[in-house]
Residue, then its C-alpha position, 0 to 999 in steps of 0.5 A: x386799428x385793423x381795417x379791411x376794405x373790399x372793392x371791385x364788385x359789380x355786374x358782369x354777364x355769365x362767363x365774365x370775370x371780376x377782380x376783387x381787392x382787399x386793402x388791409x391796414x393796422x396789422x403786420x401784413x407780412x405775417x398775416x393770413x387773409x381769406x376771402x368768403x362769400x355769402x348769399x342772403x339767408x345762407x351761411x358764409x362760405x370760405x373760398x380761398x386763403x393766402x398766408x403772406x409769410x410763405x405765399x401758400x394759397x388754398x382754395x375751396x373745391x367749389x372755386x378751384x380752377x376758377x378763382x385765383x388769390x394773390x397778394x401784393x405786399x407793397x400795397x398791403x392788398x389781397x386780390x381775388x380774380x374770379x373767372x367764368x362767373x355764373x349766376x349762382x356766384x352772385x353773392x356778397x364777397x368779404x375778406x377777413x384777417x385770420x386769427x392764425x398767421x397761416x391758413x388753418x383749414x378749420x378757420x378759413x373754412x368756417x367749419x372749426x372752432x375759430x373764426x376770423x375776428x376782423x372782416x371787411x364790409x363786403x362787396x357785391x358781385x353779380x353775374x347775370x344770365 
């Protein structure tokens, strides 16, 4: 059974940092691509970053480039998202998801194409206070 469990959310002051973790199980981690997303109440879910574990290539949405860093620990089957310089508008629920493709297809992790990830974590809330 595929499982993705996020952790690391919490409350920080504006300008602070949080490190989110996504622990994965039930599939071949080394051959997978995993992405992070966020969603505000009443808003569409937004793709933030993706990593392809077979080659380590990483991708970022323009909105978080230079501010967020995605990384993978194959020994722990974990994908982390380091979030720096957080501002109140970054207050969202953050999700990780297993992509259908083993690579970071932009049309999938951007949620702008015809494919969507099938497996999602439950989400973790990150809040930056002003």
